[in-house]
N, C-alpha and C positions, 0 to 999 in steps of 0.2 A: 766520538769514536773511542777516545782514551777511557772514558767512563765505562763504556760497555766492555772493553777489554779488561779493565780492572775488576768489574763485576764478575765476569766469567772466571778470571784467574782467582778471585777471592773465593768463589763457590768451590772450585776444584781444590784449592789449597786447604780450605777449612774442612771439607769432607774427607780429604786424604789424611789430614792430621787426626781427626776423630776416628777414622777407620783404623789407622795404625795403632791407636791407643785402645783398640778393642771396644769402641763405644757402641752403644745400641743405636737404633734408628733415630730416636729423639736426640741423642747426643750429636750424631752426624749432621742432622738437620740444623741444630742450634749452632754448631761450629760453622757450618756452611753459611748460615745467615749472618752471623757476626762478622766473619771474614768478608762476606759480600758487602756489608755496610762500610767496613774499614777501607777496603780496596776501592770501592766506588767513590767514597769521599776523597781519598788520595788522588784518584783519577780526575775528579772534579777540580781540585785545587791545581793540579798540573795543567789541566786544560785552561783554567783561568789565567795562570801565570804565562802560558804560551800566548794567549790572546792579548794579554796586557803588554807583553814584550813586543809583539808584532805591531801594536798600535803606536808605539813610541817612535 
C-alpha cells in the first residue's frame, strides 16, 4: 500500500515539477517516471522496515 501511494505521489510530483518548468510532454513524462521510481523505492524500503520492526 505504501509503495502504491509513493508511486502515485511520485508521478504527480514529477509531472508538476516539469510542468512548472515549462517542459514539453516528453520532459513531463520523463520527470514523472523518474520520480515514480524514486518514490516507489522509498515506499518499498519503508514497507520493509515496518515489516521487519513488527516481526521483532
